[in-house]
Structure formats: structure tokens, C-alpha cells
C-alpha positions, 0 to 999 in steps of 0.5 A: 836519781831523778831527784838529783837531776831535777835539782840541777834543772838550771843546767840539766834537762831530763828527757821524759816528763815526770808522769812518763819517766822510766824506772830503768833508763834515765835519759838526760842532757846538759843545757851546755852540751859540752858538759855531756862529754865532760860528765861522761869522762868524769863519771868514768874517772869515778868508776861509772860506765855506760852513761853514753847517750841514747842512740836517738836522744843523745845526751846521757843515759843511766840504765839502772836495771835489776843488776844495779844495786840501790847503793850503786844508784845512790852513788851515781845520784851523789856523783851527779849532784856533785857534778851539778854543784861544780858545773852549775 
């Protein structure tokens, strides 16, 4: 998922530096903050939920705990990459 977000560096920012990135919670936002809500809505329409932002950071947060399958994480990564291509 970080790969998809890093590829969108022109439109999105990951909150944590690479050495401090969580494997469970991926917090990010779009440089154009209007895209935050648009992404949440598009993700919901695509069947993803729970991307609403971190309570203190805002933006979006993907929580990928043990119950989230690798396929689901890959599907969200693909969705984000597509969203980035569409809105970048």
C-alpha cells in the first residue's frame, strides 16, 4: 500500500517517514484536501470502508490488521493507484 501512495507523491502525502511507517495503520492525506472526502466516497462505492481519517491527523487511514487479507490490502492498493491516476 505504501508503494501505491509513494507513487502518488505529487498528489498525496504519507504522514510517517519511511523508517517509522506502521505495518498496521497507514495514515495519509491528499495535498488537495477536497480529494480526501472524494476518495472516502469513491472507496465506499467500491466496497471499502473505514478509511476516515485519524482522529488527530485527519486525512485518511487504512487499518490493515491481521483480519485483513493480503488480497484485500492489494485490492485497496489497486484502488488507490487508480484513484491517483484519475485525480493526479
